[in-house]
N, C-alpha and C positions, 0 to 999 in steps of 0.2 A: 463669372464670379466664382472664386474658389470656395468650395464647400467647407464648412466648419469641421475641424478634426473630429469632433464628437460624432457628427453625422456620418463622416467617412468611416469611422470605426464601427458605429452601430450598423451601418449598411453592410460592411464586411461580415460581421457576425451573423446578421440575418441571412445573408447569402450562404453562409456555411451552416445554417440551421441551428445556430447556437443562441440566437435571440429570436423570439417570435413576435411579429407585429400584433398589437392589441393587448399584449400582456405586459406586466410591470417588469422592469429590468431584473435579471437574476442576480446581478452583482453590479458593483460600480466599476466603470471603465477607467483605468489609470491613464494619466496623460502621457506617460512614458514608461519604459521598462524599469523594474526595480534594480538599483545599482548595488553590486557586490564589491566587497573589498578584494584586493589581490590575495589576502590571506584566506578568505572564504572560497575564492576560486580554486586555490591550490588544494584546500581541504576537499572540495567537491570532486576535483579531478582524481584524487587518490581514493576516495571513499568507495567507489564502485567495486574495485577489485577486492577491498577488504570485505565488503558485504557478500560478494560472490564466494569468497573463501568461507565466510560464516555459513552461508546456505549449504555449501558442500560438506562442511563439518557437522552441521545439524543433521543432515541426511546420513552421514556416516555414524554419528552418535546414536541415532535411532536404530539403525541396523545392528550396530554392535551391542546395543541394549537388548535387542531381541535375542541375540546369540549368547547373552550372558557375559560378554567381554566387558561391557560397561554396566553400571547399575540398572537393574530392571525397572526401577521406579520411573526412569526416564520415559521408556516407551509406554508404560502404564499411564503416565500423565497425558501423553500425546493421544492415547487411544480412547480416553474417556468419551463416552457418548457417540462413538463412531460405529456404524453398522459393520457387522462382520464381513459382508461381501465386499464392501469398499476396502477394508483393511487387507483382505486376501488379494484383491486386485493390485492394490498399491505396493504390496510386498513382493510381487513377482520379480524374478531375477532379470527379466528383459528390461524392466524399468528401473533397475537398481541405481543406476548412475544418472538418471534423468533429473534435471534441475529446472527451475523456472527460467524462462528466457527474458523476463522483464523484472526488474528490481526497482522498487520505489520506496525509499525511506521518507518519513516526515521529520524534518529537522527544525528545532527552535533555536535561533541564535539568542544566547543569553549574555549577560555581562561577563561571564567566566568561560564562554566557549559554546560549542554546539551541543544540543541535547537531542538524541535520536529517540523519539517517542513512539514511532510506529514503523513497521516494516511490512510492505505489501507486495505480493507477487501477482495479484489480480487487480491492478490499480485503475481507478477511473482517472479522468483528467488528461489522458494522452491526446485525444483529439482537440480538446480545449487549448492545451499548451501549444500544440502544433499550429492551430489556427491563429492564436494570439501572436506567436513568434513571427509568422509571415505578415500579419497585419501591421505590426510596428516596423518591421524591416522595409515594407513597401513605402512607408513614410520617411525612409532615410534614417531610421534610428538603429543603432547597433544592438544586436541581440546575441547573447552568449548562451551556449557555445556556437550556435549558428541558427539561421532562420528555418532551415529545413532538416536539421540533424535528427529530429525525432522520427519523422516518417522514414527517412533513409535508413536509420539504424534499426528501426522496427522491421523494415523490409529485409534488411541483411540478416537479422536474427531469424526470421521466418524461413528465408531461403536456406540457411544453414541447417534447419530442422529437416528439410526435404531431401537434401543431397541432390540426386539427379532426377527426382520425380517432377511431374508437371506442376506448374505454379497455379494450382487451383485450390481455393480456400474458402471456408465459410467462417466469418466472425459470428459466433452464436451468442446472442444476448437474451438472457432470461427475463421473465416478467419482473422478478425482484430487482434486476439491474436496469429496468426500462428507462430510468431517468438519464442514463448514459447512452441511450440508443442513437441519439442525434450525432453525438461526437464520434461514435463508432461507425456511423454511416459516412461521416467525413473521412475517417481513416480509410474506409473502403474505397471511396472515390480517389484518394491519393495513391493508394496501392495499385489501383487499376492503371494509373499513369506510369507505374514502374514495372509493367509487364505481367501483373497478376490478373487472373480471372477470379474475382473475389466477390462475395456476397455477404451482406449484413443480414443475418437470418434469425428468426425465432426458432427455438428447438423443434416446434411442430413442423417446420419447413423441411426438416431432414427426413430422407427416406432411406430405408435399409434394404439391401439385396445381398445375396450371397457373393456378388462380385465386389461390393463395396458400398459406400455411402454416396447419396446424391442429395442435392438441394433443389427444392422446387421454387422457381421464380417465374412469375408471369405465365404459368401454365406449362413451363418446360422444366425438365430435369437435367441437372448438370452434375457430373461426377466431381468429387472433391478429394484431394490428397491430404489436406490438413484442416484441422479445426482449431481456431483460436478460441479457447474457452473463456468467455466473459461472464462467468457466474461462479459464485463460491460453492464449495463442496457441500456445505450444509443445505444447499438448495436442491440437491440432487433428486430428492423425493418428489419435487415439484416440476422436474424437467421432462416434458414429453419426449419420448424416444431416448431418454437418458441411458437406459440399459442397453439399447442397440448401439449407441455410440461407444459405450464401454466394451461391448462384445467386439465391435469392429477394430477398436484399438488393440484389444487383446490378441486378435487374429492378424494384426499387422496390416489391415486394409486401409487404415487411416492413421495419421499422426495427430496427436492431441497435445496442445500446450496451452497453459501450464499443465504439468503432469498431475495425475490424480493422486497426490500425496498429501493427506490431511495434516501431517506433522509439519509441513511447510507453510501452513496457514494458521498457526497458533501463536498468539502474542506471548504465551508463556515461554517460548524459545528465548525471549529477551532476558528472562530470569536466570537462565542456565549459564550465561556467560560470567555471572558473578558467583556462582555456587561453589563453595570450597571443596565439595566432594568431587567436582569435575575439573579441578585445577590442573591435575596432571594431564588429563585428556586435552584440554585447550592448549597447554604448553607444547604438546607434541603435534597437534593438528594444525595449529596456526603459527605463522611467523611472529616474532616478538613485536614487530611493527603493527601487524594486524591486531594482535591481542591487545596491545596497548591502546590502539585507536578505539577499538570496540568497548573496552572496559571504561575508557575515559568518556566516551560519547553516549553509551546506553545508560540511562539512569538506573539507580538501584531498583531492582524489581523482584517481587516475591510472588510465588503461587499461593493463593488463598486456600490452603489445604487444611481442613478442620481436624484431621487426625491428631489425637493427643500425643504429646511428646513425653519421653521418659523424664523423670525428675531432674536428671542432670543435663538435659539438652535445652538449647535455645534456638530461636529462629535466626539463622546466620545473618549478621550485619544489621539487624533491625533493633533499634533502641527507642525506648519511650521514657521521657523524663530522665534521660541519662542512665537508664538501666536496660540491661538485656531483656528481651521479651521471649517468653516461652508459651504464651497463650494469646491468640488474636483478640480475645475479649478485653485484654488490657487496653487496647486502643479505643474501645467503645466510648469511654468517657473523656477522650482527648478534646482539649479546648480548640477553638477555631484556629488559633495560632499554631497548635500542635498538629492540626490536620492538613499538613502540606503534602497531601497524597492524592493520587488519582486511582480510582478503581475502574477496571475495564474488563468486560467479558472477553475471554481469551480467543475463542473461535468456535466454529461449527454451530453458529447461532445467528439468527437474523439481527440480534442485538450487537454482534461483533462487526457489522457492516456500517461504515460511515462513523458518525459520532453518537449513535443511539445508545450504546452500552457504556458510555463514559460518564463517570460521576466525579466531580471535583470536591475533595473533602472540605476545604475551607470556604466553599461556596454553598454549603448546605447548613441547615440547622443541626443542632446536636442530635435530635431525634432522627432526622433524615439520615445522617451519617451512621448512626447506630443501626438503623433498619437496613441500610444498603450493605453495610459490612456483614450483618447477620444473614441477609438473603444471599449474598455472594458465597458465604461459607456453606449455607444449606443446599445450594445448587451445585456444589462441587462434583458430586457423582454423576451429574448429567452434563453440566456446562461449567468448567472451571473459570475462575476469574483471576486477575492479577492485581497486586497493589504496587504502585510505582510512585517514586518520589516526584513531586511536582516541580518543574523548572519554569520559572517566570521569564518570558521573553523580554529582551531589552526593547526600549522604546525606539521607534523609527518614525519618520515623517514621510508621507506620500501625498501626491496630488492626484485628484481624480476629477472627472467631468460631472458636474451636477446635472441630474437627469432631465430637468425641465428647461433650463436656460443654456446648458452646455458650458457654463462658466467653470473656471478652475477653482477647486476647493481643496484646502490643505487639511489633512487629518493626521493626528498623532495616534499611532497604534503599535501593534506587535505583529511580527511576521512569522509565517511558517514557510520554509523552503522545501519543495518537493522535487528533487532531481529524478529523472527517468533514465535508468541504465538498461542497456540491451546487451545480452550475452552473444558475442560474435567471435567464433574461433577461440573460445576459452577466455576471452577478455570482456570485461564489463565496460561497454562504450557509453559515454554520456551523450544522450540525445537532446535533452532540453531540461529546463528548470522552471517550475511554476512557483511564483511567490504569491502567497495569500496573506493580505494584511487586514486585520480586523481592528475595530476600535479598541482603545486601551482598556476599557472596562469589561471586555469580553474575556472570560476565562478559557474557553475552548476556541481555538483558532481553526475555522473551517470555512467552506464556501457559502457563507450566509449572505443574505440580501445586503447587509451593511458592509460587506468585505470588498476590498479591491484585489483583483487578480490580474497579474501581468507576468510576462516572461522576464528574464533577467538580462542585465548588461554588466560590463566590467568597469570599475572605476580605474581608469588608466593612471590616475595620480597616486594610487596605492590604497 
């Protein structure tokens, strides 16, 4: 007797460590991959290179700001709340051109096009996307761009970091990121099949010697050439052996990716692409195609800086009740209809991880909105936040398996697309795309219990 597809899928995910027997489902299992239009496919194929150019330009903008070539407020924004020793390390010349090897935007398809709401260089979901892609492909379903593109391109990216060194690596997962440990263990298993000696490790498993770094596994110590850092930089103070990892990277005894560059992990970078004072920089740093794509895709975003403006100045591009705004307090009394904004903690905070530091203006009471805006402004000197226009996703229909009977259920919802790009030989290669579909009444789209998460396929009809 042929097993029910739901049981086949569930067994696959349990074998990969992504579902655990005896616990409730973490999400709903889609009956098939989420189908993309040919226009969406073309957009995703092109976007990776645009985002790689953006990262390279943000890195250059920061360095030029330090030198006084670009406005100094840029690096001052990025440096808020960062410890001096981290900034000193990150600014070293030997790391000047280092960029993240993984790029993952979060995209909301709307009725008027794509909205890029997040940009992450330390993303979760890689193991989940890779496992799901293989799961559907094994059932004869087409997966785009391929069923194994994620792990293959991740491996290629890592090999490029090492040049001719031994393929020995530790994926270091912190306590803060522990929810992702199972999928990173899955990644470790797959990399081992591609020739890597690789370990999924806790920071305390790392041992330092003058010769280099070692990882302790099952009572044995193994030398490592590369560390894939699966923890955010705000968490450094909680990372056992963190200083020793930094020291080894500084001395060239181990390669660490993503690089220790806190300005690459701040949401406020999205605000800079629209800033009129940086217009000439972007026009020189980016091609017209890239600049046009980014400005059309990244929503209007502002840094919630409480510093008073001169009497003749306004906040660029922000209007309230059809008037220019010169003081954030003007937004405090905005009606629900006028609060089509999202407030997000920018970075270097546990609230900037996942969806914890995200507040939807029109989903709050008047007093909650006023308090959130005030608190965000008050915390600027320690942890900046951004204000971003809210873009409502268009409605889609998805089928998933009901968890008790395994019957197919149809759901109307809104989707977030998360493509994973890997930098190989200077090119951003698309490895996989995760679609997260949430019920239409949910304002924040993320991997909640009610969501459906699947890889993607292409609508060959257009």
